[in-house]
Structures are given as structure tokens and as C-alpha cells.
Steps between C-alpha positions, in 0.01 A plus 500: 500500500327635191156451657592730786520793262189435293225561754206706372590783738856515366380501138249774575762709680745457214234595245405816689859607549579448133232757409648779712836662547708406803431838659127467440507157663689632806258792524202266486643280774566805719141622447370156597707502818379849595142393436540190716662697781231770493222239509645336810620813683345666801374838376592686819861381504593493131509775239487470124814712480697265726393193303564663162846617605584158646435347156706761316230738375637849551266706278174459687283664235614258232471211742142593590401538133645161404350337808154632411540385138596151619256451789214742427531681832748725673760355736335680791165336416670159512656585836170623646327178390760286678 
């Protein structure tokens, strides 16, 4: 049973989470999910606002700033490139 919990992925995940607060970790996961959804969305049928709100981002200005800091482009640029 011990081997099931010592995979490299699990160790890496644990190491990353130990370096950030629980809220920072949740925020990072939510940003990743938004990014994934925007990359796979159809630009004509999906909006950045809808995706951001679905993942719990209510202050769109802060969301956009953090998204750009994390991914180096705006959420709308990611959506257009999909």
C-alpha cells in the first residue's frame, strides 16, 4: 500500500502544495482549469466571462491580471487561439 502513495507525481504534488497556502493552491488549480477550458472551447460559443464565473472568479479584472501573470497572455487571447 505504501508504494501507491510514493509515485513521483504524488511527491511532486505534495512538494508544490507544501510551498503555498491552501487558498493559493485552490486558486492555482482554478486558473489551470480555466486555462484548459479556454484552450478547448469554441470561440463563438464560449465567453471568458462565462468560464471565469463558472470557476468562481467574480472580480474579472483581478482574474485577468492573475491569468496574464501566470500564462503570459490574456484569457481572450487564449480563447481566440483555441
